[in-house]
C-alpha positions as CSV (number, residue, x, y, z in Angstrom):
1,M,-56.1,181.5,-103.9
2,V,-55.6,177.6,-103.1
3,F,-55.9,177.1,-98.9
4,D,-56.0,174.1,-97.3
5,C,-59.4,172.2,-95.9
6,G,-59.4,174.1,-92.5
7,V,-59.8,177.4,-93.9
8,W,-61.8,176.7,-97.2
9,C,-64.2,175.0,-94.6
10,A,-64.2,178.3,-92.7
11,K,-64.5,180.4,-95.9
12,Y,-67.8,178.9,-96.8
13,L,-69.1,178.5,-93.7
14,L,-69.3,182.0,-93.0
15,C,-70.4,182.3,-96.4
16,I,-73.2,180.3,-95.9
17,L,-74.1,181.5,-92.5
18,N,-73.8,184.9,-93.6
19,F,-75.9,184.6,-96.7
20,I,-78.8,182.8,-94.7
21,F,-78.5,186.0,-92.4
22,F,-78.7,188.5,-95.8
23,V,-81.6,186.2,-96.8
24,L,-83.8,187.4,-93.9
25,G,-82.6,190.7,-93.3
26,T,-83.6,191.5,-96.8
27,I,-86.9,189.8,-96.5
28,I,-87.5,191.5,-93.4
29,F,-86.7,194.5,-94.8
30,G,-88.7,194.4,-97.9
31,V,-91.5,193.9,-95.6
32,G,-91.4,196.8,-93.6
33,L,-90.4,198.9,-96.5
34,W,-93.9,197.3,-98.4
35,L,-95.9,198.0,-95.2
36,A,-94.2,201.6,-94.7
37,I,-95.5,202.5,-98.3
38,D,-98.5,200.3,-98.7
39,K,-99.9,199.3,-95.9
40,H,-103.6,199.6,-97.2
41,S,-103.2,196.8,-99.8
42,L,-102.0,194.5,-96.3
43,I,-105.3,195.6,-94.8
44,A,-107.2,194.6,-97.6
45,L,-105.7,191.4,-97.6
46,L,-105.5,190.2,-93.8
47,K,-109.4,191.2,-94.3
48,L,-109.5,188.0,-96.8
49,V,-107.9,185.9,-93.6
50,E,-111.0,184.6,-92.1
51,S,-109.3,184.8,-88.6
52,E,-111.1,187.2,-85.9
53,R,-107.2,187.7,-84.3
54,I,-105.9,189.1,-87.1
55,E,-108.5,191.9,-87.6
56,H,-106.9,193.1,-84.0
57,F,-103.3,193.7,-86.4
58,T,-105.7,195.4,-89.5
59,Q,-105.4,199.3,-87.7
60,P,-102.8,201.7,-89.6
61,Q,-101.0,202.3,-86.7
62,V,-100.9,199.1,-85.6
63,I,-98.9,198.6,-89.1
64,E,-97.2,201.3,-89.5
65,Q,-95.3,201.2,-86.1
66,M,-94.6,197.2,-87.1
67,A,-93.1,198.6,-90.5
68,Y,-90.8,201.2,-88.3
69,A,-89.5,198.2,-86.1
70,L,-89.1,195.8,-89.5
71,L,-87.3,198.1,-91.4
72,V,-84.9,198.6,-88.4
73,I,-84.3,195.2,-88.3
74,G,-84.1,194.5,-91.3
75,A,-81.6,196.9,-92.2
76,V,-79.4,195.7,-89.4
77,M,-79.0,192.1,-90.3
78,F,-79.1,193.5,-94.5
79,F,-75.3,195.4,-93.4
80,M,-74.0,192.9,-91.1
81,S,-74.7,189.9,-93.4
82,L,-73.4,192.1,-96.3
83,L,-70.0,192.9,-94.3
84,G,-69.4,189.2,-93.9
85,Y,-70.2,187.5,-96.7
86,L,-68.1,189.9,-99.4
87,G,-65.4,190.0,-96.7
88,A,-65.4,185.7,-97.0
89,M,-66.0,185.9,-100.3
90,R,-63.4,188.1,-101.7
91,E,-61.4,187.6,-99.0
92,S,-60.7,190.9,-97.9
93,R,-59.2,191.3,-94.5
94,C,-60.6,194.8,-94.1
95,L,-64.1,194.2,-94.9
96,L,-63.9,191.0,-91.9
97,S,-61.9,192.9,-89.2
98,T,-65.0,195.5,-89.4
99,Y,-67.2,193.3,-89.0
100,G,-65.9,190.9,-86.7
101,T,-65.4,194.1,-84.7
102,F,-68.9,195.3,-85.2
103,L,-69.6,191.5,-84.0
104,I,-67.5,192.2,-80.9
105,L,-68.7,195.6,-80.4
106,L,-72.7,193.9,-80.4
107,L,-71.5,190.6,-78.0
108,V,-69.8,193.1,-75.6
109,A,-72.8,195.2,-75.0
110,E,-75.1,192.2,-75.0
111,L,-72.9,190.8,-72.1
112,V,-72.5,194.5,-70.6
113,A,-76.6,194.4,-70.2
114,G,-76.4,191.4,-69.0
115,G,-74.1,191.5,-66.5
116,L,-75.7,195.1,-65.3
117,A,-79.4,193.6,-65.2
118,V,-77.9,190.8,-62.6
119,F,-75.6,193.4,-60.6
120,Y,-78.6,196.0,-60.6
121,K,-82.0,193.6,-60.5
122,E,-84.2,196.3,-58.3
123,K,-82.8,199.0,-60.3
124,V,-83.5,196.9,-63.7
125,R,-87.0,196.1,-62.0
126,S,-87.6,200.0,-61.3
127,E,-86.5,200.9,-64.5
128,S,-88.3,198.8,-66.8
129,K,-91.4,199.5,-64.7
130,K,-91.3,203.2,-65.5
131,F,-90.9,202.0,-69.4
132,L,-93.8,200.1,-69.4
133,Q,-95.5,203.1,-67.5
134,T,-94.5,205.1,-70.3
135,T,-96.6,203.0,-72.8
136,I,-99.9,202.3,-70.8
137,T,-99.8,206.2,-70.8
138,S,-101.2,205.9,-74.4
139,Y,-103.7,202.7,-74.2
140,T,-106.8,203.4,-75.8
141,L,-109.7,201.6,-77.3
142,G,-111.5,201.9,-80.4
143,E,-110.8,202.7,-84.4
144,N,-107.4,204.4,-82.6
145,M,-105.9,201.5,-81.2
146,D,-102.2,201.5,-81.8
147,A,-99.6,199.1,-81.5
148,T,-98.9,199.1,-78.0
149,S,-102.5,199.3,-76.9
150,L,-102.7,196.1,-78.9
151,M,-99.7,194.8,-77.3
152,W,-101.4,195.7,-74.0
153,N,-104.7,193.5,-74.8
154,Q,-102.8,190.9,-75.9
155,L,-100.5,190.3,-72.9
156,M,-103.3,190.4,-70.4
157,G,-105.6,188.7,-72.2
158,N,-103.3,185.7,-72.6
159,F,-101.6,185.9,-69.3
160,G,-104.4,186.9,-67.3
161,C,-103.2,190.4,-65.7
162,C,-104.4,193.9,-65.9
163,G,-102.3,196.8,-66.0
164,I,-98.6,196.9,-64.5
165,N,-99.2,196.4,-61.0
166,D,-102.9,196.6,-61.3
167,Y,-106.1,198.0,-62.7
168,H,-105.2,201.4,-61.0
169,D,-102.5,202.3,-63.7
170,F,-104.8,202.8,-66.9
171,D,-105.1,205.5,-64.9
172,E,-102.5,207.7,-66.1
173,S,-103.8,207.3,-69.9
174,E,-106.0,210.0,-70.9
175,A,-106.4,208.2,-73.9
176,W,-108.4,205.6,-72.0
177,K,-110.1,207.8,-70.2
178,N,-111.8,209.5,-72.9
179,T,-112.6,206.3,-74.7
180,K,-113.5,204.0,-71.8
181,G,-116.8,205.4,-71.1
182,N,-118.5,203.7,-67.8
183,R,-116.0,200.7,-67.8
184,T,-113.6,200.6,-64.8
185,I,-110.9,198.0,-66.5
186,P,-110.5,197.3,-69.9
187,E,-112.3,193.8,-71.6
188,A,-109.1,192.2,-72.0
189,C,-108.5,192.3,-67.6
190,C,-111.8,190.3,-67.6
191,V,-112.2,186.3,-67.2
192,L,-112.6,185.8,-71.7
193,K,-114.9,183.5,-73.5
194,D,-113.5,184.6,-76.4
195,M,-110.1,185.4,-76.5
196,A,-110.0,186.8,-80.3
197,Q,-112.9,189.3,-79.9
198,M,-111.8,190.0,-76.4
199,V,-115.4,189.1,-74.8
200,P,-115.5,188.8,-71.1
201,R,-117.7,185.9,-69.6
202,D,-119.2,188.4,-67.2
203,E,-121.0,191.2,-69.2
204,D,-120.8,193.1,-65.9
205,C,-117.0,193.0,-65.6
206,T,-115.2,195.5,-67.1
207,T,-118.2,198.5,-65.2
208,N,-118.1,195.8,-61.7
209,P,-114.6,193.9,-61.8
210,S,-114.5,191.7,-59.0
211,D,-111.8,188.4,-58.0
212,A,-114.0,186.1,-59.8
213,N,-114.9,187.8,-62.9
214,S,-111.2,189.2,-64.0
215,Y,-107.6,190.0,-63.1
216,Y,-108.0,193.6,-61.8
217,K,-105.3,193.1,-58.8
218,N,-103.3,191.0,-60.8
219,G,-100.3,193.3,-62.4
220,C,-98.9,192.0,-65.7
221,Y,-95.1,192.5,-64.8
222,G,-94.7,189.9,-62.3
223,V,-96.9,187.5,-64.1
224,F,-94.9,188.1,-67.0
225,T,-91.4,188.0,-65.1
226,E,-92.3,184.3,-63.5
227,W,-93.7,183.4,-66.6
228,L,-90.0,184.5,-68.2
229,I,-88.7,182.5,-65.5
230,R,-90.2,178.9,-66.6
231,Q,-89.0,179.4,-70.3
232,R,-86.6,176.8,-70.8
233,E,-86.8,177.1,-74.5
234,L,-86.2,180.7,-74.5
235,I,-83.5,180.4,-72.6
236,I,-81.7,177.7,-74.6
237,G,-82.5,180.2,-77.9
238,V,-80.2,182.5,-76.2
239,I,-77.4,180.2,-75.4
240,V,-77.8,178.7,-79.1
241,A,-77.8,182.6,-80.4
242,G,-75.3,183.4,-78.4
243,I,-73.0,180.5,-79.8
244,V,-73.6,181.4,-83.2
245,H,-72.7,184.8,-82.7
246,L,-69.3,183.8,-80.9
247,I,-68.6,181.4,-84.0
248,L,-69.0,184.1,-86.7
249,V,-66.5,186.4,-84.7
250,I,-64.1,183.1,-84.3
251,L,-64.4,182.7,-88.1
252,A,-64.2,186.1,-89.0
253,F,-60.9,186.6,-87.3
254,A,-59.0,183.1,-88.1
255,L,-59.9,183.8,-91.6
256,C,-58.1,187.3,-91.6
257,K,-55.1,186.0,-89.8
258,A,-55.2,182.6,-92.2
259,F,-55.6,185.3,-95.8
260,A,-53.1,187.4,-94.2
261,K,-50.4,184.1,-93.6
262,Y,-51.2,183.1,-97.5
263,D,-50.8,187.0,-98.8
264,D,-46.8,187.0,-97.3
265,M,-46.3,183.4,-98.7
266,R,-47.4,185.2,-102.1
267,L,-44.7,187.8,-101.5
């Protein structure tokens, strides 16, 4: 079918964008599938890398949870981009309208979530704290460390904080109580001299924490929230992602209209 320049550009722009997302989604899904099937080969590969920080990610539980997350993200990207790419290439109004509808639903969900977050700020704050509280109830140390525990260690070590409100939050975790020994706080709550190994500057920090050798009274929720507010790059990234999302919607329905017009002209 012969189109004018504008329709031709829109068609191939939509194809290119969706092809990029298709490739990224395929890679992400493939990596997730590989981790889910053969996590031990990744563990062996990572252990060849001379990095203490990477050793934290070689726990089977961490890799398994990471695999599931990658599978979901990759599958969504794969499905959505395939719809858009095939719809544009095959000039299918059905596929393009389905693709555009899914994008609109996703955009509406994002806008609704953002609006609710603004209008119900205190409720969102309360619910997010409750969610974090459920994650901290599985916090543990040693060989049984999972992705959640690793996330908490990295968060506390990098942001200089402890727990959600303070170190008392760890009392909700039976796994922490069973593995803490004589510790009062985890090593990640201390002022660290070695971030990779989570080695405290003061050897007595975990058993005798104070304001000088730890962050045990400094909750991560407030610290992380303040950090997010200061991140201009993150805000710009969200805006750019929203613009790209909107462009894809416009292109999908503009092409639907253009294809319908050219079909009528042929008849």
